[in-house]
NUDRENTI-806571 format. One record per residue (C-alpha): residue number from 1; residue in three letters; x, y, z. Coordinates in steps of 0.001 Angstrom, whole numbers. Example, Ala and Ser with C-alpha at 12.3 -4.5 7.8 and 13.67 -1.06 7.14 Angstrom:
% NUDRENTI-806571
R   n res       X       Y       Z
R   1 ala   12300   -4500    7800
R   2 ser   13670   -1060    7140
END
This chain:
% NUDRENTI-806571
R   n res       X       Y       Z
R   1 met  215426   17582 -143999
R   2 leu  212813   20193 -143199
R   3 ser  211640   18300 -139698
R   4 ala  213409   15577 -137775
R   5 glu  212052   13410 -134751
R   6 gly  214517   13741 -131268
R   7 thr  214175   11436 -128302
R   8 gly  216125   11829 -125058
R   9 lys  215939   11430 -121149
R  10 thr  214367   15004 -120840
R  11 ile  212782   17232 -123447
R  12 glu  215812   19483 -123309
R  13 lys  217972   16353 -124663
R  14 ala  215422   15110 -127299
R  15 ile  215396   18815 -128495
R  16 glu  218891   18952 -129030
R  17 ala  219178   15469 -130684
R  18 ala  216750   16648 -132969
R  19 leu  218453   20169 -133612
R  20 leu  221626   18212 -134006
R  21 glu  220056   16060 -137086
R  22 leu  218817   19122 -138512
R  23 lys  221793   21085 -138182
R  24 ala  219601   24607 -137423
R  25 pro  219735   26374 -134686
R  26 arg  216854   26648 -132102
R  27 glu  215660   30195 -133269
R  28 asp  215152   28762 -136727
R  29 val  212391   26044 -135741
R  30 asp  209257   25083 -134063
R  31 ile  208921   22320 -131975
R  32 lys  206136   19902 -130896
R  33 ile  206133   17454 -127659
R  34 ile  205138   14103 -128885
R  35 asn  205993   12910 -125503
R  36 glu  207116   14174 -122457
R  37 gly  208826   11093 -120837
R  38 gly  208571    9868 -117380
R  39 leu  210286    7595 -115170
R  40 phe  210569    4514 -117746
R  41 lys  210198    6326 -121266
R  42 lys  211772    9052 -122811
R  43 ala  210999   12282 -123897
R  44 lys  210219   12675 -127919
R  45 val  209724   15748 -129561
R  46 val  209155   16753 -133274
R  47 val  211459   19856 -134809
R  48 thr  210273   21455 -137809
R  49 ile  211935   24312 -139696
R  50 ser  209581   27324 -138950
R  51 asp  208089   28700 -142528
R  52 asp  210097   32327 -142034
R  53 ala  213288   30272 -142231
R  54 lys  212380   27464 -144840
R  55 asp  213571   28952 -147815
R  56 lys  217165   29073 -146194
R  57 tyr  217353   25332 -145589
R  58 val  215185   24364 -148780
R  59 lys  218576   26008 -150575
R  60 arg  220867   24393 -148692
R  61 glu  219175   21053 -149321
R  62 lys  219028   21522 -153151
R  63 ala  222396   22558 -153096
R  64 arg  223383   19335 -151651
R  65 lys  221976   17540 -153921
R  66 glu  223511   19431 -156877
R  67 glu  226442   18914 -155253
R  68 lys  225830   15283 -155177
R  69 val  225067   15016 -158564
R  70 lys  227928   16814 -159831
R  71 ala  230029   14647 -158044
R  72 gln  228524   11437 -159871
R  73 glu  229134   13272 -163293
R  74 thr  232348   13703 -162706
R  75 lys  233186   10299 -162219
R  76 pro  235569    8768 -164783
R  77 val  233432    6860 -167380
R  78 glu  235205    4671 -170404
R  79 glu  234636    6110 -173420
R  80 pro  233948    3696 -176670
R  81 ala  236772    3538 -179007
R  82 lys  236994    6193 -181877
R  83 glu  237238    5615 -185309
R  84 glu  239724    7290 -187082
R  85 asn  240484    9133 -190696
R  86 val  236429    8895 -191167
R  87 ala  235029   11585 -192987
R  88 pro  231553   12909 -193466
R  89 glu  229971   11917 -196966
R  90 asn  230297   14965 -199149
R  91 asn  226060   15821 -199122
R  92 glu  226092   14628 -195386
R  93 lys  225225   17379 -192888
R  94 val  227276   17575 -189517
R  95 glu  224776   18795 -186758
R  96 glu  226471   21004 -184330
R  97 pro  225307   20543 -180596
R  98 glu  222404   21991 -179449
R  99 lys  223318   25452 -177272
R 100 pro  222033   25500 -173372
R 101 arg  219064   27858 -173279
R 102 ala  219580   30744 -171611
R 103 lys  217955   30469 -168002
R 104 arg  214723   32604 -167636
R 105 glu  214870   35094 -165181
R 106 glu  211979   35088 -162616
R 107 lys  210393   38809 -162726
R 108 val  209832   40078 -159440
R 109 val  208554   43715 -157973
R 110 glu  210896   46075 -157251
R 111 pro  210490   46601 -153297
R 112 ile  210474   50255 -152933
R 113 ser  208629   50745 -155786
R 114 phe  205712   48437 -154517
R 115 leu  205930   50022 -151254
R 116 glu  205524   53847 -152690
R 117 gly  202497   52414 -154957
R 118 leu  201272   50818 -151355
R 119 phe  201359   53645 -149621
R 120 lys  200324   56392 -152050
R 121 thr  197263   54503 -153115
R 122 leu  196359   54154 -149106
R 123 gly  196889   58614 -149341
R 124 lys  199838   58083 -146914
R 125 glu  203085   60369 -147802
R 126 val  206085   58556 -146558
R 127 glu  210195   58097 -146896
R 128 ile  211190   54660 -147258
R 129 ser  215017   54086 -146417
R 130 thr  216876   50601 -146728
R 131 leu  219368   48712 -144363
R 132 glu  221331   45969 -145424
R 133 asp  223725   43367 -143855
R 134 glu  224721   39842 -144407
R 135 arg  221499   38001 -143879
R 136 phe  218655   40539 -144567
R 137 ile  217600   43657 -146670
R 138 thr  214873   46053 -144324
R 139 tyr  212756   48571 -145838
R 140 ser  211682   51242 -143364
R 141 val  208942   53765 -144114
R 142 thr  208562   56834 -141871
R 143 gly  205736   59499 -141888
R 144 glu  202714   60835 -140426
R 145 asp  199731   59020 -139306
R 146 leu  201270   55316 -139927
R 147 gly  199007   53540 -137074
R 148 glu  196288   52339 -139685
R 149 thr  198793   50504 -141358
R 150 ile  200401   48631 -138563
R 151 gly  196744   48092 -136966
R 152 arg  195653   46044 -133808
R 153 arg  199024   44287 -132382
R 154 gly  201056   44427 -135855
R 155 glu  197965   42395 -137793
R 156 thr  198073   44999 -140949
R 157 phe  201685   45542 -140698
R 158 tyr  202400   41418 -140732
R 159 ala  199951   41419 -144008
R 160 ile  202112   44009 -145765
R 161 ser  205210   42199 -144931
R 162 asn  203730   38831 -146042
R 163 leu  202596   40816 -149386
R 164 leu  205912   42468 -149677
R 165 thr  207510   39123 -149526
R 166 ala  205166   37587 -151866
R 167 val  205183   40403 -154656
R 168 thr  209328   40419 -154380
R 169 gly  210012   36905 -154882
R 170 arg  212875   34862 -153623
R 171 ser  216028   36649 -152909
R 172 glu  219957   35726 -151395
R 173 lys  218704   37838 -148189
R 174 lys  215289   37766 -146466
R 175 ile  213535   40996 -146841
R 176 leu  212311   42899 -143949
R 177 leu  209901   45695 -143575
R 178 asp  209633   48303 -140825
R 179 ile  206644   50771 -140345
R 180 ala  207587   53614 -138063
R 181 gly  209797   51867 -136180
R 182 tyr  207182   49112 -135378
R 183 arg  209605   46191 -135770
R 184 glu  212229   47475 -133413
R 185 lys  209824   48391 -130812
R 186 arg  208187   45186 -130890
R 187 ala  211097   43283 -130474
R 188 glu  212158   44892 -127483
R 189 ser  209277   44275 -125691
R 190 leu  209075   40835 -126714
R 191 thr  212461   40412 -125694
R 192 gln  211775   42307 -121569
R 193 thr  208369   40353 -121644
R 194 ala  210431   36980 -122346
R 195 lys  212825   37913 -119563
R 196 arg  210504   39215 -117469
R 197 leu  208471   35454 -117135
R 198 ala  211575   33535 -117409
R 199 asn  212391   34952 -113973
R 200 lys  208993   33720 -112870
R 201 val  209470   30466 -114537
R 202 ala  212447   29986 -112898
R 203 lys  211280   31122 -109359
R 204 ser  208047   28961 -109474
R 205 gly  208933   25912 -111276
R 206 arg  206089   25817 -113603
R 207 tyr  205799   26505 -116958
R 208 met  204141   29465 -118350
R 209 lys  201939   30013 -121972
R 210 leu  202122   33224 -123972
R 211 glu  199802   34513 -126032
R 212 pro  199294   33101 -129806
R 213 met  202288   34917 -131869
R 214 asn  203372   34403 -135480
R 215 pro  206468   32883 -136435
R 216 ser  208590   36295 -136357
R 217 glu  207435   37118 -133346
R 218 arg  207576   33384 -131666
R 219 arg  211648   33605 -132670
R 220 ile  212277   36748 -130994
R 221 ile  211079   34750 -127697
R 222 his  213173   31860 -128445
R 223 thr  216007   34111 -129447
R 224 ala  215662   36091 -126246
R 225 leu  215988   33027 -124208
R 226 gln  218406   30223 -125950
R 227 asp  221179   31512 -123641
R 228 asp  219534   31341 -120759
R 229 glu  220424   28234 -118401
R 230 arg  217389   27913 -116062
R 231 val  214752   27531 -118872
R 232 thr  213802   26622 -122536
R 233 thr  211275   27676 -124791
R 234 leu  208987   25298 -126834
R 235 ser  205986   26288 -129842
R 236 lys  202955   24574 -129527
R 237 gly  199595   24467 -131581
R 238 thr  198742   25231 -134763
R 239 glu  198657   28209 -136974
R 240 pro  197445   30995 -136712
R 241 arg  197103   30088 -132816
R 242 arg  200413   28674 -132282
R 243 tyr  202277   29798 -129115
R 244 val  205278   29866 -127209
R 245 ile  205728   27889 -123874
R 246 ile  208484   28969 -121383
R 247 phe  209234   26300 -118689
R 248 pro  212083   25024 -116589
R 249 lys  214646   22917 -117700
R 250 glu  213975   20240 -114814
R 251 tyr  210275   20284 -115533
R 252 asn  208442   16953 -114969
R 253 asp  205209   15685 -115176
R 254 lys  204991   16363 -111103
R 255 his  204165   20330 -112022
END
């Protein structure tokens, strides 16, 4: 399941209901408000797994289905009575069961080789280091004059990052790219912006709309404010103009 509807007395309650059904944290989803609710009707939202988190949930759903099939296969089945003392005729050929074919491995491009080739083509001398944890493998590129590989508002950076993910195939851990520390700097900047705007929203009691962002940047905003008891966050709009709204948890139509 990659999408779920939720209803509740408030938008926040509706979101919580949908997240519970999906078994997903807020930072892994995009949220669409169907109905903000009111005096005589409940709020309604649709919560969908974000594109950049979808692989994890597709694998989870696949594993669940495989376990279900396996459980069905292991149920006891009555075997037909076996004939005893029956031998094949002299000229009869006994066929051996067909051996299962070896699973084809998907050929993928090695990330460091791809990045080295790409930056060499761009005429950039770079060094590439790798940092791995339980969830991510980050490839950090350092060198001189890398501004054009980041681009305005990170447009080139995210294009290269998406290309890296596409050519290296799926893996157990999510592959991340960092160029000249841009990812960390951008995350820090967005986190500070989110907290500053949350303070304004909490004081004014009115929601605030942020500029359009890609899924990774929207997730940073959601994560930065997920524990803030004063406000909540929603993603609205369609790609590539999808954006985040920050509003008070007590927000209603009077605002």
